[in-house]
N, C-alpha and C positions, 0 to 999 in steps of 0.2 A: 376099470372093469366094473366097479360098483356104482358108477355115476348114474346110470339109468334107474336102477332100483332105488337109489337115494331120492331122486326126483319124484319117483312114483310114490314113495313113502311120504314125501313132503306134501304132494298134492292130496294124498289120502288124508293126511292130518288136517290140512286146510278145509277140505270138504267136510270132514267129520266135525270139525270145530264149528263150521257154519251151520251144519245141520243141528248140532247140539244147541247152539245159540238160538236158532229159530224155534227149536222144540221148547226151550225154556221160555221163550217169549210168548208161546202159545199156552203155557201152563196156567197163567192167570185167567185166561179165557175159559179153560176147562174147569177151573176151580169155581169161577163165578157161575158157569152153567150149572154145575152140580149144586151150588148153594141155592140158586133161585128155583130149582126144581124140587128142593126139599119141601116136605109137607108138614114140617113141625111149625108150631105157632110162634110168631105170625108168619103165615105163608106170604111170600113176596107177591105183590100185585101192583105192577107199575111198569115204568119205562126207564131205561138207563142207557147211557153211552159213555165211552172212553175215547178220547182223541189225543193225538200227538201231532205237533206242528200243523194244527188246523185240520188234520185228516182223521176221519173216524176210523178207529181200529176195531171197535167192538160196540155193538148196539143190540138191544133186546127189548121187546115188548111182551109182557106176560100177564095174563089175567084179563079181567073185564073192566070196561069203563062204566058198565051198569050191570049189576049182578041180577037184577030182575029180568032184563031183556037179554042177558048173556051177550051183549055187544062187546066184541074184543077190543082191547087197547091196541093202538098203533103208535109208531114213532112220532106221528103228528098229533096225537091226543093232547088236549089242552088241560093243564092242571092249575089250581091255585098254588102259587109258589110262596105265599105267606111272607115270612120275614126276609126272604131273599130279595123281595121288593126294595129293601132299604139301601142296597148298594146302588140301585138305579136312581133312587131319590138322592142319595149322596152325590152321585155323579152329576145330576142336574143342578144341585146346589153349587158344586165346584165349577161348573161351566159359567154360572153367574158370578162367581168369585173372579174368574178369569176376565170377565167383562167389566169388573169394577163395581158391580151392582150390589154385591154382598161382601161384608168383611166378617171373617170367621170369629173374630174376638170382640166384636161390638155387641152390647146387650140387645136382646131381641126387641125391646121396646121401640127401638128406632124404626124397625120394619113393620111392627104391629102396634101402633100407638094406642089402639083401642083396648088392648089387654089391660084389665084392671088389677090383676094380681101384682103384688109388689115384687115378686121374683123376676118379673119381666125386665126390671132395671139391672139385674145382676147376671142372669143366665145368658150365655153366649151361644151362637150357632155351633161353634166347635163342641160345646158341651151337649147340645142336642144330638149332634152327629155321633158322639161316642158314648152316649148314655151316662154321662157324668153330671147330669143336670139336677137330679134329686126329685123330680116330679113323679109322684105316684097317682095323684088325682088333681085335676085342675082346680078343685075347690078346697084342697087341703094344704097345710104347710108342707114345705119341702122336707124330704127325708134326711137330707144332709146339706152342708154348704156346697154350692155348685163347684165342681172341679175337684172335690176332695175324696170322692168315692165313686163306685160304679153300681148302678142298679138297672138291670135290663128290664125294659117294659115297653108299652105301646103308646106312651104319651108324648114322646119327643118328636117322632117323625111326622105325625099329623101337623104339628106346629111348623115344621120345616116346609110342608106342603103349602101352608097358608103364607109363609114368607115368600116362597117362590111365586105364588100368585100375586102377592103384593108388589114385588119388584119387577115382574115381567108383564103384568096386566093380562096374563093369560091363565086359563085354568090348568091345574096339574095335569089333567087328561090331555089337553092340547100339547103341553110341553113334552109329556112322555110319548105321545103318539107321533109327534114330529121327529123325535129321536129314533123311535122304532122304524119309522118310514125311511129315514136316512140310512139306517143300518140294515134295512131289508129284513127286519124281524116281523114278518108278515102275520104271524100267528100269536103275537103278544099284544095285550090290550089291558085297559083298566076295567076292573069288574064293576058291573052295575046290574041290578036285578032284572032289568029289561034287555040286557045285552050279555048273554052267556055263550053265544056261538056254539062251539063244539066242546064246551066245558064238560069234563067227565064228572060223574057223581062221586062225592066223598062219603066215606063210611067210617064209623067207629067200630073197632075190632075188640070185642070182649071175649077173650078165650076162644077165638075162632068163630064166634057168632058176630055177623056183620049187620049193622043197622045204619040206615041213612043218617048222615049228620044234618039235622034239620036247622039247628041254630047257626045262622050265618053271622060271623064275627065282623064282616066287612060292611061298614057304613061309608057313605061318600067322604066323610071327614077322615076316616082311617085308611083310605086307599093308599096314600104315600107311605104308610107303615107296613101294610101287608095285603094290598088289594090288586096285585097284578096277576094276570093269567098268562101262562107261557107254555112252551114245549121244550123238550131236551134239545132239539135242533136249534131253536131260537136262542136258548141260553148258551149254546156253544158259540153262536155268532156273537153274543154279548161278551163272552170270555175272550174270544179272539180279537175283539176290538178294544175292550177295556185294558187288557193286559199287554197290548202291543202298541199303545200310544195313539190309537185312532179316535179316541173320544176326548181324552184329557191331555193337557200339556204335561210334560215330565214332572214339573214342580207340583202340579195338582195331584197327579197319580202318586207321587211320593208322600204327600200329605194323607191320602186315602189309605195307603198301605204302611203307614207309620203309626206309632201309638204313644200315648202319654198315660194310659190307664190299662189295668189288667183285670181279667175275670176268668173264673173257672166254668167250663161247660163239659158235661160228661162225654159228649161225642168226641171232643178234642183232647181228652185225657184228664188226668187227676190234678195237674198243675194249673195255676193261673197262666193265661196266655194274653198277649196283647190284643186290644180291640181298637181298630182304626175307625174309618168312616164306613159303616155298613159292612165291614169285613173283619173277620178275625185273622190275626197274623200268628200262625202256629210255628213255634221255633223249638219246642221241646220234644216233639215226636221225631221219628227217625229221619224225616226230611222236612225242610221248611216248606210251608205252603200257605195259601190264603183260602179262606172258605167261610161259608155260612150255612145255617140250617133254617128250615121253616116248618112250622107245625100249627095245625088248627083246621077246623071245619071238616075233619075227616081226611086231611091231606098231610103228607110228610114229604119234605124236599131237602135235598143236599146238593150244593154246588161247590166243588173244590177245584183249585188251580195250583199246579206245582210248577213254579217258574223255572227251576233249574233244568227240567226236562220238557217244558212246554206241554204238559199233560193236563187235560181236564177230565174230571169225573163228575157226572151229573146224573142224579137219580131222583125220580119223581114217583111217588106212590099216592093212590087215592084211597088210602086207609090210614087210620091213626089208632094205635093201641090205647085202650083204656088204662092199661098198666104202664105207668111211667118208666118202669124198668125195661120195657120193651121198645121205648122210643128209638127210632132209627136202627133197629136191630140188624136188619139186612144190610143197611148202608154201612154200618160200623164194620161188619165182617168183610164187605167188599173193599173198603178202604184198607183193611189189614192185609187182604190178599195182594193188593197193589204194593204195599210196603215190602212184601216178601218177593216181589217180582223183579225182573231186570228192567222193567219199563221206566222206573223212576230214577235210574242212575243219572248222574250229572252228564250233561252233554260234553 
């Protein structure tokens, strides 16, 4: 006699659970919406997306690509991605390793015989890739014995660009553009002063006062270190290919996402975390993930990938706070919103 009511109660419970789950899944979107509409300093001015299994779940463009003309940002707006460039340079190096043209543990003098500095006989490509080389200035002594410590800086990856050019007989731009064309990253390219396409304007933010960032940090020599222009959609294409075995062989990808050295970075927590090849390997936060930040020229960039749930978080802003305590302020809060959501549960 009670069979039908029990079935009805069961169905009601299932439907209620599904609704509750869907509601919770949307909570992170509502929280991010609320965050980026906040008018406290620094106000969010950029583009972001969240994807899972290659599908975009959330995307938003807020603010201006140029504050003088009030031109609005769009999902296809092009930003300087600064140090996120390095994971692309690292992948290009590993592709040449796969071809047998580069050995990770051979001193760089083999590939750049014209380098006069004595450290060229000891520093390896592996050490350039993971910032354990000790170079702070090309004309100064090393900060430490190569491989013994970590010092994040801009001197290693330009040398990797020169090595790529030496072994391939192609320019770094040719190598990068060939890869972007293959991946259909149609809005990604190497920066040059006469080729900025739809690049948005970068601003320095000093207590809410915005000024154009006039001093460009990117020279042709430094392009492999921080000179790529991209969009959130193209960086999603990058993540979907890099982390799913479509660019590198499994053994190369494992090298890129493994580490022999650690370093602390405020965006990734108070503890030292592993640094691979152009990627940080974060293991001490609530969920393991790979990621990198980029900062400079009035731009802030964050690209994170959570392998256990196949989730990407990509945020690009065309503003950079003068106050270092506010670096990646919105991005940090967005990351923590995701940590509290159901989206990052293991599959």
